[in-house]
C-alpha positions in Angstrom: 40.0 -7.4 31.0 36.4 -7.8 29.8 35.0 -5.0 27.5 33.1 -2.3 29.3 29.8 -1.9 27.7 27.3 1.0 28.0 23.6 0.1 28.7 22.4 1.0 25.1 25.2 -1.0 23.3 23.8 -3.9 21.3 25.4 -7.3 20.8 24.6 -9.2 17.6 25.8 -12.7 18.5 26.0 -16.3 17.3 26.8 -15.2 13.7 29.1 -16.2 10.8 30.7 -12.9 9.8 32.0 -12.3 6.3 33.9 -9.1 7.4 35.4 -8.4 4.0 38.5 -7.1 5.8 41.5 -7.8 3.5 43.0 -10.9 5.2 44.6 -13.7 3.2 44.1 -16.1 6.1 40.4 -16.5 5.4 38.4 -15.8 2.2 35.8 -13.1 2.6 37.4 -12.3 6.0 35.2 -15.1 7.4 34.9 -15.5 11.2 33.0 -18.3 12.7 31.1 -18.0 15.9 31.7 -14.3 16.2 29.6 -11.3 17.3 29.3 -7.6 16.5 29.1 -5.1 19.3 27.4 -1.9 18.1 27.4 1.4 19.9 25.0 3.9 18.4 25.7 4.0 14.6 29.2 2.4 14.8 30.7 -1.0 15.2 32.5 -1.0 18.5 34.1 -4.4 18.2 34.1 -7.8 16.5 34.5 -10.5 19.1 34.5 -14.3 19.3 31.7 -15.7 21.3 34.0 -16.7 24.1 35.0 -13.1 24.7 31.5 -11.6 25.1 30.7 -10.1 28.4 27.8 -11.8 30.3 24.6 -10.3 31.6 24.3 -7.5 29.0 20.7 -6.5 28.4 20.6 -5.8 24.6 21.7 -9.1 23.0 20.3 -10.4 19.7 20.8 -14.0 18.8 21.3 -14.5 15.0 21.1 -18.3 15.3 24.2 -18.9 13.2 23.2 -16.7 10.2 25.6 -15.1 7.8 26.4 -11.4 8.3 28.1 -9.2 5.7 28.7 -5.5 5.3 25.8 -3.6 3.7 26.0 -3.7 0.0 27.2 -0.5 -1.9 26.1 0.4 -5.4 28.7 2.9 -6.4 27.4 3.8 -9.9 23.7 4.5 -10.6 21.4 6.8 -12.6 18.3 6.2 -10.5 16.6 9.6 -11.2 15.1 10.0 -14.6 11.8 10.4 -16.4 10.4 8.1 -19.2 12.0 4.9 -20.5 13.9 3.8 -23.6 12.3 0.4 -24.4 11.9 1.4 -28.0 15.6 2.1 -28.4 16.4 -1.3 -27.0 14.3 -2.8 -29.8 16.2 -0.7 -32.3 19.5 -2.1 -31.0 18.2 -5.6 -31.3 17.5 -4.8 -34.9 21.1 -3.8 -35.5 21.2 0.0 -34.9 24.3 1.0 -33.0 24.3 3.0 -29.8 26.3 5.8 -31.5 23.8 6.0 -34.3 20.9 6.3 -31.9 22.7 8.9 -29.9 23.5 10.9 -33.1 19.8 10.8 -34.0 18.8 12.5 -30.8 18.0 9.4 -28.9 20.0 7.9 -26.1 20.8 10.2 -23.3 19.0 13.2 -24.9 15.7 11.3 -25.2 15.8 10.8 -21.4 16.7 14.5 -21.0 13.5 15.6 -22.6 11.4 13.3 -20.4 13.3 14.3 -17.2 13.0 18.0 -17.9 9.3 17.8 -18.3 8.7 15.7 -15.2 7.9 17.3 -11.8 10.1 16.8 -8.8 7.3 14.8 -7.2 7.1 12.5 -10.2 10.8 11.9 -10.4 10.9 11.2 -6.6 8.1 8.7 -6.9 9.8 6.8 -9.7 13.2 6.9 -8.1 11.8 5.7 -4.8 10.5 2.5 -6.5 13.9 1.9 -8.0 15.8 2.6 -4.8 13.5 0.3 -2.9 14.4 -2.6 -5.1 18.1 -2.1 -4.3 17.4 -1.8 -0.6 15.4 -5.0 -0.7 18.6 -6.8 -1.8 20.6 -5.4 1.1 22.0 -2.2 -0.3 22.8 0.4 2.3 24.8 2.9 0.3 23.9 4.2 -3.2 25.6 6.6 -5.5 23.1 8.6 -7.6 24.2 10.8 -10.6 22.4 13.7 -12.2 23.0 14.0 -15.9 19.5 13.9 -17.5 18.8 17.5 -16.9 21.6 19.2 -18.8 20.6 22.7 -17.6 20.9 24.4 -14.3 17.3 24.0 -13.3 16.8 20.4 -14.2 20.2 19.3 -12.8 19.3 20.9 -9.5 15.9 19.2 -9.6 17.5 15.8 -10.0 19.9 16.4 -7.1 17.1 17.6 -4.9 15.4 14.3 -5.6 18.5 12.5 -4.5 18.6 14.6 -1.3 14.9 13.8 -0.6 15.5 10.1 -1.1 18.3 10.3 1.5 15.9 12.0 3.9 13.1 9.6 3.3 15.0 6.3 3.5 17.4 4.4 5.8 20.2 4.5 3.2 23.4 6.5 2.6 23.2 8.3 -0.7 26.3 9.8 -2.4 25.1 12.3 -5.0 27.3 13.0 -8.1 27.0 15.9 -10.5 27.0 14.6 -14.1 26.0 17.7 -15.9 28.7 16.8 -18.5 26.8 13.6 -19.5 25.9 14.8 -23.0 25.6 17.9 -25.0 22.0 19.0 -24.9 20.2 19.7 -28.2 20.2 23.4 -27.8 24.1 23.4 -27.6 24.7 20.8 -30.3 26.4 23.3 -32.5 28.5 24.7 -29.7 29.5 22.1 -27.1 32.2 24.3 -25.7 29.6 26.9 -24.7 27.7 24.2 -22.8 30.8 23.1 -21.1 31.5 26.7 -20.0 27.9 26.8 -18.6 28.7 23.7 -16.6 32.1 24.8 -15.3 31.2 28.5 -14.6 27.6 28.3 -13.4 26.1 24.9 -12.7 29.1 23.4 -10.9 29.9 26.2 -8.5 26.2 27.1 -7.8 25.1 23.5 -6.9 28.3 22.9 -5.0 27.6 25.9 -2.9 24.1 24.5 -2.2 25.8 21.2 -1.0 23.8 19.1 -3.5 26.6 16.8 -4.6 29.9 15.2 -3.4 31.8 14.6 -6.7 31.9 15.5 -10.4 31.5 13.0 -13.2 31.9 13.3 -17.0 31.2 11.1 -20.1 34.6 11.2 -21.9 33.9 9.4 -25.1 33.7 9.8 -28.9 30.0 10.5 -28.5 30.5 12.6 -25.4 33.1 15.1 -24.3 36.7 15.2 -25.6 39.7 14.7 -23.3 40.5 18.4 -23.5 36.9 19.3 -22.5 37.1 16.7 -19.7 40.2 18.3 -18.4 38.6 21.8 -18.4 35.9 20.3 -16.2 38.4 18.6 -13.9 40.3 21.9 -13.5 37.2 23.7 -12.5 36.4 21.0 -10.0 39.9 20.9 -8.6 39.8 24.7 -8.0 36.9 24.1 -5.7 38.3 21.0 -4.1 35.7 18.7 -5.5 36.6 15.0 -6.2 36.3 13.8 -9.7 35.4 10.5 -11.5 34.7 9.6 -15.1 32.7 7.4 -17.5 35.7 6.5 -19.6 36.9 4.0 -22.2 33.4 2.4 -22.6 33.2 2.6 -26.4 36.8 3.6 -27.4 40.1 4.5 -25.8 40.2 8.3 -25.3 42.8 8.2 -22.5 40.1 9.2 -20.0 41.2 6.8 -17.3 44.7 8.3 -17.3 43.1 11.8 -17.1 41.0 10.8 -14.1 44.1 9.4 -12.4 46.0 12.5 -13.2 43.5 14.4 -11.0 43.6 11.6 -8.3 40.0 10.7 -9.3 37.9 8.4 -7.1 37.0 6.0 -9.9 37.2 5.3 -13.6 34.0 3.6 -14.7 33.2 1.2 -17.6 36.8 0.9 -18.9 36.2 -1.8 -21.5 38.8 -0.2 -23.8 41.3 0.6 -21.0 45.0 0.1 -22.1 48.1 -0.7 -20.1 49.0 2.9 -19.6 45.6 3.6 -18.2 45.9 0.7 -15.8 49.3 1.8 -14.5 48.1 5.4 -14.1 45.1 4.1 -12.0 47.4 1.9 -9.9 49.6 4.8 -9.2 46.8 7.2 -8.2 44.7 4.6 -6.3 41.8 5.2 -8.6 39.1 2.4 -8.4 38.1 0.5 -11.5 34.3 0.4 -11.5 33.1 -2.5 -13.6 29.5 -2.3 -15.1 28.6 -5.6 -16.5 24.9 -4.7 -16.9 25.7 -2.2 -19.7 28.2 -4.6 -21.3 25.5 -7.3 -21.4 22.6 -5.0 -22.5 24.7 -3.5 -25.4 26.0 -6.9 -26.4 29.5 -5.6 -26.3 32.5 -7.8 -27.1 35.4 -5.9 -25.6 35.9 -6.9 -21.9 37.6 -4.8 -19.3 41.3 -5.9 -18.8 40.6 -7.7 -15.5 43.9 -9.6 -15.5 45.9 -6.4 -15.9 43.9 -4.7 -13.2 44.7 -7.7 -10.9 48.3 -7.6 -11.8 48.8 -4.0 -10.9 46.6 -4.2 -7.8 43.9 -1.8 -9.0 40.8 -2.2 -6.7 37.8 -3.4 -8.8 34.3 -2.3 -7.8 31.1 -3.7 -9.3 27.9 -1.6 -9.7 24.5 -1.9 -11.5 24.8 1.3 -13.6 21.1 1.4 -13.3 19.8 3.6 -16.1 17.0 3.6 -18.7 19.1 3.2 -21.9 21.9 0.7 -21.3 21.4 -1.1 -18.0 17.8 -1.2 -16.6 18.8 -3.7 -13.8 18.2 -2.7 -10.2 19.9 -5.8 -8.8 23.4 -5.7 -7.4 23.2 -9.5 -6.9 22.8 -9.8 -10.7 25.6 -7.4 -11.3 27.9 -9.6 -9.2 26.9 -12.7 -11.1 27.5 -10.9 -14.5 30.9 -9.7 -13.3 31.9 -13.3 -12.6 30.4 -14.9 -15.7 31.2 -12.1 -18.3 34.3 -10.5 -16.9 36.0 -13.4 -15.1 35.9 -12.1 -11.5 35.9 -14.6 -8.7 32.9 -14.5 -6.3 35.1 -13.1 -3.6 36.3 -10.3 -5.9 32.7 -9.6 -6.8 31.9 -9.3 -3.1 34.8 -7.0 -2.5 33.5 -5.0 -5.5 30.2 -4.3 -3.8 31.6 -3.6 -0.3 35.1 -2.3 0.5 36.1 -1.4 -3.1 32.8 0.2 -3.8 33.2 2.2 -0.6 36.6 3.4 -1.8 35.1 4.5 -5.1 32.8 6.8 -3.1 35.5 8.1 -0.8 34.1 6.1 2.1 36.8 3.4 2.2 37.8 4.3 5.8 34.2 4.0 7.2 32.1 1.7 5.0 32.2 -1.7 3.4 33.8 -3.8 6.1 32.8 -5.3 9.5 35.5 -3.9 11.8 35.8 -1.6 14.7 35.2 2.1 13.9 33.2 1.4 10.7 29.6 2.4 10.4 27.1 -0.3 11.6 25.6 -1.0 8.2 25.3 -4.7 7.8 23.0 -7.4 6.4 21.9 -10.6 8.1 21.2 -13.4 5.5 19.4 -16.7 5.7 22.4 -18.2 3.9 25.6 -20.1 4.9 28.1 -18.6 2.5 28.5 -15.3 0.5 28.8 -17.2 -2.8 25.1 -18.1 -2.6 24.0 -14.5 -3.5 26.4 -14.4 -6.5 25.5 -17.9 -7.7 21.7 -17.5 -7.6 20.8 -13.8 -8.1 17.1 -14.5 -8.4 17.0 -15.7 -4.8 17.1 -13.1 -2.1 17.9 -14.7 1.3 17.9 -11.3 3.1 16.8 -11.8 6.7 17.4 -8.4 8.2 18.9 -5.1 7.1 20.6 -2.9 9.6 21.4 0.7 8.8 23.5 2.8 11.2 22.9 0.3 13.9 19.1 0.5 13.5 17.3 -2.8 12.7 14.1 -2.4 10.8 11.9 -5.1 9.5 11.4 -4.7 5.8 8.2 -6.1 4.3 8.3 -4.0 1.1 9.1 -7.0 -1.0 5.5 -8.1 -0.4 3.9 -4.9 -1.9 4.9 -1.3 -2.6 2.8 -0.2 0.3 4.1 -2.8 2.8 6.3 -0.3 4.6 7.3 0.7 8.1 7.7 4.1 9.5 11.5 4.0 9.4 11.1 3.6 5.6 8.7 6.5 5.1 9.7 9.1 7.7 11.7 12.1 6.4 15.0 12.6 8.2 16.0 16.3 8.3 19.7 16.7 8.4 19.2 20.3 9.5 16.4 22.1 11.3 14.5 23.4 8.2 10.7 23.4 8.6 8.7 22.1 5.6 5.6 23.6 4.2 3.4 20.8 5.4 3.6 17.5 7.4 4.2 16.7 11.0 7.5 17.8 12.6 8.8 15.2 15.1 11.0 16.9 17.7 12.7 15.5 20.8 13.1 17.3 24.1 15.9 15.5 26.0 15.3 16.9 29.5 15.3 15.7 33.1 15.7 19.1 34.7 12.0 19.7 35.3 11.4 16.2 36.8 14.4 16.7 39.1 13.2 20.1 40.2 9.8 18.5 40.9 11.4 15.7 43.0 10.4 13.0 40.5 12.3 10.0 39.2 14.9 11.2 36.6 15.4 9.4 33.3 13.0 11.1 30.9 15.9 12.7 29.0 16.5 9.3 27.3 12.9 9.0 26.2 13.0 10.7 22.8 15.4 8.3 21.2 13.8 5.2 22.8 10.3 6.3 21.6 11.7 7.1 18.1 13.0 3.5 17.8 9.8 2.1 19.0 7.8 4.1 16.5 10.2 3.5 13.6 9.4 -0.2 13.3 5.6 0.2 13.3 3.7 -0.2 10.1 3.4 2.9 8.0 -0.2 3.8 7.0 -2.0 6.8 5.7 -0.6 9.9 7.4 2.7 8.5 8.5 4.5 9.7 5.3 3.9 13.2 6.6 6.3 12.6 9.5 9.6 14.5 9.3 12.2 14.1 12.1 13.6 17.5 12.9 16.0 16.3 15.6 16.1 17.1 19.4 16.6 19.9 21.8 19.1 18.8 24.4 19.1 20.3 27.9 22.5 20.8 29.4 22.6 20.2 33.2 20.0 22.4 34.8 19.8 24.9 31.9 16.0 24.3 31.5 14.8 27.8 30.6 17.1 28.4 27.6 16.2 24.9 26.3 12.5 25.6 26.7 12.9 28.9 24.8 14.7 26.9 22.0 11.9 24.4 21.8 9.2 27.1 21.8 10.9 28.9 19.0 11.3 25.7 17.0 7.6 24.8 17.5 6.5 28.3 16.4 8.7 28.1 13.3 7.3 24.7 12.3 3.7 25.8 12.9 4.1 29.1 11.0 5.6 27.2 8.0 2.5 25.0 7.8 3.6 21.9 9.8 2.0 20.4 12.9 4.3 19.3 15.8 4.7 16.0 17.6 7.1 16.3 20.5 8.7 13.5 22.5 9.6 14.7 26.1 11.2 14.9 28.6 9.2 15.6 31.6 6.0 17.7 31.6 8.1 20.8 31.6 7.9 20.1 27.8 4.3 21.5 27.8 5.2 25.0 28.8 7.6 25.3 25.9 5.4 23.4 23.4 2.2 25.2 24.4 3.8 28.6 24.2 5.2 27.9 20.8 1.7 27.1 19.6 0.2 30.1 21.2 2.8 32.4 19.6 2.1 30.8 16.2 -1.6 31.6 16.4 -2.0 34.8 18.4 -5.5 35.7 17.2 -7.1 32.2 17.6 -8.7 30.2 20.3 -6.1 27.6 21.3 -7.3 25.0 23.8 -4.9 22.8 25.8 -6.2 19.3 26.4 -4.1 17.4 29.0 -4.5 13.6 29.4 -3.0 13.4 32.9 -3.6 12.2 36.4 -2.1 15.5 37.6 -3.2 19.1 37.0 0.3 20.4 36.9 -0.8 23.8 38.1 1.8 24.1 40.9 3.3 27.4 42.1 7.1 27.6 42.0 9.9 30.1 41.7 11.1 28.5 38.5 9.8 26.0 35.9 9.4 22.3 36.9 7.5 19.4 35.5 4.6 20.4 37.8 4.2 24.0 36.7 3.6 24.1 32.9 -0.1 25.0 32.9 0.1 27.7 35.5 2.9 29.2 33.4 0.7 28.9 30.3 -2.2 30.5 32.2 0.0 33.4 33.3 1.3 33.8 29.7 -2.2 34.0 28.4 -3.1 36.6 31.0 0.0 38.7 30.0 -1.1 38.4 26.3 -4.7 39.3 27.0 -6.1 36.0 25.7 -8.4 33.5 27.3 -6.7 30.4 28.9 -8.5 27.3 27.7 -7.4 24.3 29.6 -9.0 20.8 30.0 -7.6 18.0 32.0 -9.0 14.5 31.3 -8.2 11.5 33.6 -7.3 13.7 36.6 -7.2 12.0 40.0 -8.4 13.8 43.1 -6.1 11.5 45.1 -3.1 12.8 43.2 -3.8 16.5 43.5 -4.2 18.7 46.6 -7.3 20.7 47.4 -5.2 23.8 46.7 -4.6 22.6 43.1 -8.3 21.7 42.8 -9.2 25.2 43.9 -6.8 26.7 41.4 -8.3 24.7 38.6 -11.7 26.0 39.6 -10.4 29.6 39.6 -9.0 29.1 36.1 -12.3 27.6 34.9 -10.5 24.3 33.9 -12.6 21.6 32.3 -12.1 18.5 34.4 -12.9 14.8 33.8 -12.0 12.7 36.7 -10.5 9.2 36.3 -13.6 7.7 38.1 -16.0 9.2 35.6 -13.8 9.0 32.4 -15.8 6.5 30.5 -19.1 8.2 31.2 -18.1 11.9 30.7 -15.0 12.1 28.5 -16.5 12.2 25.0 -19.3 14.5 25.8 -17.0 16.9 27.7 -14.5 16.7 24.8 -17.3 17.7 22.3 -17.8 21.0 24.2 -14.1 21.7 24.3 -13.7 21.1 20.6 -16.7 23.3 19.8 -15.2 26.3 21.6 -11.7 26.1 20.1 -10.0 26.9 16.8 -6.9 24.8 17.4 -6.0 22.0 19.9 -2.7 21.3 21.7 -2.9 17.8 23.1 -0.4 16.8 25.7 -0.3 13.3 27.0 1.4 12.7 30.4 2.0 8.9 30.2 1.2 8.6 34.0 -2.4 8.9 33.0 -2.2 5.2 32.1 -2.5 2.6 34.8 0.8 1.6 36.4 0.2 -2.0 35.2 0.2 -0.7 31.6 2.8 2.0 32.0 5.3 1.5 34.8 8.0 3.5 33.0 7.0 7.0 34.1 8.2 9.5 36.7 5.2 9.1 38.9 3.1 5.9 38.3 -0.7 6.2 38.6 -2.5 4.3 41.3 -5.6 4.0 39.1 -5.2 5.5 35.7 -7.1 5.3 32.4 -6.6 2.2 30.2 -5.2 2.8 26.8 -8.3 1.4 25.2 -10.3 4.1 26.8 -7.8 6.9 25.9 -7.7 5.9 22.2 -11.3 7.0 21.3 -10.6 10.4 22.9 -7.4 10.8 21.0 -9.1 9.7 17.7 -11.9 12.2 18.2 -9.5 15.0 18.8 -7.5 14.0 15.6 -10.6 13.7 13.5 -11.9 17.1 14.6 -9.4 18.6 12.1 -8.3 21.0 14.9 -5.3 19.1 16.3 -2.3 21.4 15.8 0.2 20.0 18.2 0.7 16.9 20.5 3.4 15.6 22.8 4.0 12.5 24.9 5.9 13.2 28.2 7.2 11.7 31.4 8.3 8.4 29.8 11.2 7.0 31.9 13.0 4.1 30.1 14.9 3.0 33.2 11.7 1.6 34.6 10.3 0.0 31.4 9.7 -3.8 31.2 10.9 -5.4 28.0 10.2 -2.3 26.1 6.4 -2.7 26.6 6.0 0.9 27.9 7.9 2.3 24.9 5.7 0.3 22.5 2.5 1.6 24.2 3.7 5.2 24.1 4.7 4.8 20.4 1.3 3.3 19.7 -0.3 6.5 20.9 2.0 8.5 18.8 1.2 6.2 15.8 -2.5 7.0 16.3 -1.9 10.7 16.4 0.2 10.7 13.2 -2.2 8.2 11.4 -5.4 10.2 11.8 -5.6 12.4 8.7 -6.9 15.9 8.7 -10.7 16.0 8.7 -12.1 15.7 5.2 -13.8 18.8 3.8 -17.3 17.7 4.5 -16.4 17.0 8.1 -15.2 20.6 8.4 -18.5 21.9 7.1 -20.3 19.6 9.6 -18.1 20.8 12.4 -18.8 24.5 11.7 -22.5 24.0 11.5 -22.6 21.8 14.7 -20.6 24.4 16.6 -23.1 27.2 15.7 -25.9 24.9 16.9 -24.1 23.8 20.0 -23.2 27.4 21.0 -26.8 28.7 20.4 -25.9 30.9 17.4 -28.5 28.9 15.5 -31.5 27.8 17.4 -34.2 25.1 16.7 -36.3 26.1 13.6 -33.7 28.6 12.4 -33.1 28.4 8.7 -29.4 27.9 7.9 -27.7 29.2 4.8 -28.5 27.4 1.5 -26.2 24.9 -0.2 -25.1 27.6 -2.6 -24.4 30.0 0.2 -22.4 27.4 2.1 -20.4 26.6 -1.1 -19.5 30.2 -1.4 -18.7 30.5 2.3 -16.3 27.4 2.5 -15.1 27.3 -1.1 -15.9 23.5 -1.3 -17.8 21.7 -3.9 -21.6 21.4 -3.9 -21.3 17.7 -3.4 -19.1 18.2 -0.3 -21.6 20.6 1.2 -24.5 18.3 0.3 -22.9 15.4 2.0 -22.4 17.4 5.2 -26.0 18.5 5.2 -27.3 15.0 4.6 -25.2 13.5 7.4 -26.3 16.2 9.8 -29.9 15.5 8.8 -29.3 11.8 9.4 -27.9 12.6 12.8 -31.0 14.6 13.7 -29.4 18.0 13.9 -31.0 19.4 10.7 -34.4 19.0 8.9 -34.4 19.5 5.1 -37.6 20.5 3.3 -37.4 20.3 -0.5 -38.0 23.6 -2.1 -38.1 25.4 1.3 -34.7 25.1 2.9 -32.7 23.5 5.7 -33.6 24.2 9.4 -32.1 23.4 12.8 -34.0 20.4 14.2 -35.8 20.2 17.5 -33.6 18.6 20.2 -33.7 14.8 20.3 -36.8 13.4 22.0 -39.1 15.7 20.0 -38.5 14.3 16.5 -41.2 12.6 14.4 -41.3 9.2 12.9 -42.7 9.0 9.4 -43.8 5.6 8.2 -44.2 4.4 4.7 -45.6 0.9 4.1 -44.8 -1.5 1.3 -46.7 -0.7 -1.9 -47.9 -4.3 -2.0 -49.2 -4.2 1.6 -51.0 -1.0 0.8 -52.7 -2.4 -2.3 -53.7 -5.7 -0.6 -55.0 -3.8 2.4 -57.6 -2.3 0.0 -58.5 -5.8 -1.2 -57.0 -5.0 -4.6 -54.7 -7.1 -6.7 -51.0 -6.3 -6.8 -48.6 -7.4 -9.4 -45.1 -6.3 -10.5 -43.3 -6.2 -13.8 -39.4 -6.4 -13.5 -37.8 -4.2 -16.2 -34.2 -4.2 -14.9 -32.4 -6.6 -12.5 -28.7 -6.3 -12.9 -25.2 -6.1 -11.3 -23.4 -2.8 -12.1 -20.7 -0.4 -10.9 -21.7 2.5 -8.7 -21.6 5.9 -10.3 -20.4 8.9 -8.3 -24.0 9.7 -7.3 -24.9 6.1 -6.4 -21.7 5.8 -4.4 -22.6 8.8 -2.3 -26.2 7.5 -1.7 -25.0 4.0 -0.6 -21.8 5.2 1.1 -19.6 3.0 -1.0 -16.6 3.7 -3.3 -17.3 4.8 -6.8 -17.0 1.8 -9.1 -18.0 -0.6 -6.4 -20.2 -3.6 -7.2 -23.9 -2.8 -6.6 -27.3 -4.2 -7.6 -29.8 -2.2 -9.6 -33.5 -2.9 -10.2 -36.3 -1.1 -12.0 -39.9 -2.4 -11.5 -43.5 -1.2 -12.2 -46.1 -2.0 -9.5 -49.7 -2.4 -10.6 -53.0 -2.1 -8.7 -55.7 -4.0 -10.5 -53.5 -3.8 -13.6 -53.2 0.0 -13.3 -49.6 1.2 -12.9 -49.2 3.1 -9.6 -45.5 3.1 -8.9 -42.1 3.0 -10.7 -39.5 1.6 -8.2 -35.9 2.4 -9.2 -33.7 0.9 -6.5 -29.9 0.5 -5.9 -28.8 -2.1 -3.3 -25.5 -2.5 -1.4 -24.3 -5.8 -2.9 -21.9 -6.5 0.0 -24.8 -6.3 2.5 -27.5 -8.1 0.4 -25.5 -10.6 -1.8 -28.6 -12.6 -2.8 -30.7 -9.7 -4.0 -30.6 -10.7 -7.7 -31.7 -14.3 -7.0 -35.2 -13.4 -5.8 -38.4 -13.7 -7.8 -39.9 -10.2 -7.5 -43.1 -11.3 -9.3 -44.0 -13.1 -6.1 -42.5 -10.8 -3.5 -41.3 -7.2 -3.4 -37.8 -5.8 -2.7 -39.3 -4.1 0.4 -40.5 -7.5 1.7 -37.2 -9.2 1.0 -35.0 -6.5 2.4 -37.2 -6.3 5.5 -36.6 -10.0 6.0 -32.9 -10.3 5.5 -31.9 -6.8 6.8 -34.4 -5.5 9.2 -34.9 -1.7 9.0 -33.3 0.2 11.8 -33.3 3.7 10.2 -34.9 5.4 7.2 -34.7 8.6 5.3 -37.4 10.1 3.1 -37.3 13.1 0.8 -40.7 13.9 -0.8 -41.2 16.2 -3.8 -43.6 17.0 -6.6 -42.0 16.4 -10.0 -42.8 15.9 -13.7 -42.2 12.4 -15.1 -40.0 11.8 -18.2 -41.7 10.7 -21.4 -40.6 7.1 -20.8 -41.9 7.2 -17.2 -45.2 8.7 -18.5 -45.5 5.8 -20.9 -44.9 3.3 -18.1 -47.4 4.9 -15.8 -49.9 5.5 -18.6 -50.2 9.2 -17.8 -50.0 12.4 -19.8 -46.7 14.2 -20.1 -47.8 17.1 -17.9 -49.6 15.2 -15.2 -48.1 15.8 -11.7 -46.2 13.0 -10.0 -45.1 12.4 -6.4 -41.5 11.3 -5.9 -40.2 9.8 -2.7 -36.4 9.3 -2.4 -35.9 6.6 0.3 -32.7 5.3 1.9 -32.8 2.5 4.5 -30.3 1.4 7.1 -29.8 -1.9 8.9 -27.4 -2.1 11.8 -25.9 1.3 10.9 -25.2 0.3 7.3 -27.0 1.7 4.3 -28.8 -1.2 2.6 -30.6 0.5 -0.3 -31.6 3.7 -2.0 -34.9 3.8 -3.9 -36.5 6.3 -6.2 -40.3 5.8 -5.9 -42.4 7.6 -8.5 -46.3 7.8 -8.2 -48.9 9.3 -10.5 -50.3 12.2 -8.4 -53.9 11.4 -9.3 -53.6 7.7 -8.2 -51.7 8.0 -4.9 -52.2 9.6 -1.5 -49.3 10.0 0.8 -50.2 8.9 4.3 -48.1 9.5 7.4 -48.2 8.4 11.0 -46.5 10.7 13.5 -45.4 10.0 17.1 -44.0 12.4 19.7 
């Protein structure tokens, strides 16, 4: 009987599977022309091609590629501060590891660096190391603490491991290794430190669920067997699995002790004896081989591999990535070393990084093999046989990495910032709002659509949209996303689910997060909107709905057509103004009764027919009159041709390219507090195109960063002007007063005022103040001609002396004036202009090198910068600031004037095609120059 598949099951076919299932009939458990059937996060079946059901929708052709289980690195020390390069050089010069450790080096050196590093620094460093492992196909990683050696620092390390798990598609197994070394402050009393570990650190961090197992360094430079046993007894009392660094430098009987407590693994074991091997075989303890440390320390004593084979002890292989003895983040290299140095076969090495490594982490029944019931962690390789990765560790033929059934393209090998959202989003195991970021919440609901007699199916949308978003490129802003899970609506129990969503939204908002919700039908908006309103009871919250429908219906209970009437009623009950705007609304899709209701509620409307002409100007008014924005996007606002996968397809609709500028302006206002996408119905999607488009809108919302500080100042000033608080010719507060009001720097406030002046909203008069400008159409045009033209127009001789003509890097001030990055390449010139051999102007000019690349190649004794710039970048806009100043002694010498003679200074910026071309400082002797202007109205 053919297998019965569910619609969301995925078939990965036409593959060569190295299942790593113990089967003597085929090395590596190889299966030719087989397929994996994945349901959710689990392998449902492994089938030959001939047994696959036909006609299934989700089928991926792997074109004969090799597939293996995801690799498992079962022993690492990824979290640490500093490095130990200098110690490595010492060892090369003959100093032993024991001597270095006794001198306060070794582990204790890293302890000092780790204690002094912030959690954020440790996380950043560990992320880079983890990424290197993931790039090679690792899907499960063990991470030990052990470089903190006090309660606070050990917890900090384990918190980093937890955050790595939340941030990455990888399974992390955290291990408490507080008994890694005796810290300096306990050097004279190691038993007291062990008591601290057993009585305080271990039970406290276990209660906080920060680790899965306990480890110890049982060695002649570490902890004695009796101290090790005290730790194991404390762990056993709490039911915590144990493991140990044992027999690395000497035989202390540590492996037998680990086995006595049915430990998960005994690691290193170069000096393991027969008694230890037999004890491990009896307890099922895994031997973890760490060839990286063996190689790096230039050891000679090899682990007893033949004895381990003889007694059937499973052998795992790991990197032991750490700063002192194994700085190698490559499991491929570890496999190669295990074969070359320890005598493993390539198949044994592969078992060591899959099923035996899983057993060493207590995951032997779920990880490390391709078989039914195991997690769907697997790697697709551009390779024919598993031996290739062992033979040539420098070559990485990874084609695709699948974690928990999710395929994500991984470009991070190209560059550290070549990541996708599935690599940067934080996955919250529990609903715990963070202090910042964007909370992604699903609302799996069809009840409202069904009540409104629409097409059900929207309940499946959150997971579909998550998958579509996950594989998009991660840019600025996307690292703020944190997936908080979904609210699921049981049957018709809509109202309790809406209450749950509302409470979740309020909790996130009050903790400092913004919210992005994937619905569900538009009944999502009542819950989401109420949550935002409750979070900000004293503020003006405006609802902006991009939708063909008003959704102001009357009904006895909530539906997908009632959310904004419910929000209006809620605002009325709370005594607050209902601020609602609907953009893209269609008269053809709304009755006259709904239109009348919108008018009664004073709703801002932009119809679909007038969207391009009216949307942005209407939006500006809405933004000016709100403190916070809740944006809700009903995907039926899009044309049916672009978005067929909705509950009620639009006859006309607004194209996505017209919606995106509106969304971007909302984002950049700095007021967007919450957003959702609703009414997506996957059952009517075509090849996933609708999901991709919806995810693209979500991508844009998450990408737009909060408004920079200067934009916030601009927004506040613009609002006062737009609402009539400040009228034309009113003097606005000074820069110093605005700095005090906003708490921003003077440079930030200055930029805001300059840009508002450029935009014609303000007029700045040097020494007088800043004023609200006349409305556009009443401004003046102030012309200044070229100095050469002015001189020749008087029938006088003009000449120019070039003092400076150079390429330089923009200072902070120059960068602001030219609107380029500080340190950017610019051109700088200083010249003196003469009239009949009398100096009349010093011209100090900075030029945008990207816009005017040939500026330095001109002969300015025969032309002027003004003439050349006018030729190659015609002036479209200019700015002049005029002031009376005193020249510097050097300027007085160049202009041949006395030190106290007055001068006229014109600061001039010019634009060409909306780009700033140059900024000039033009200094004139006051007794030789008359400022002339021509005004137009």
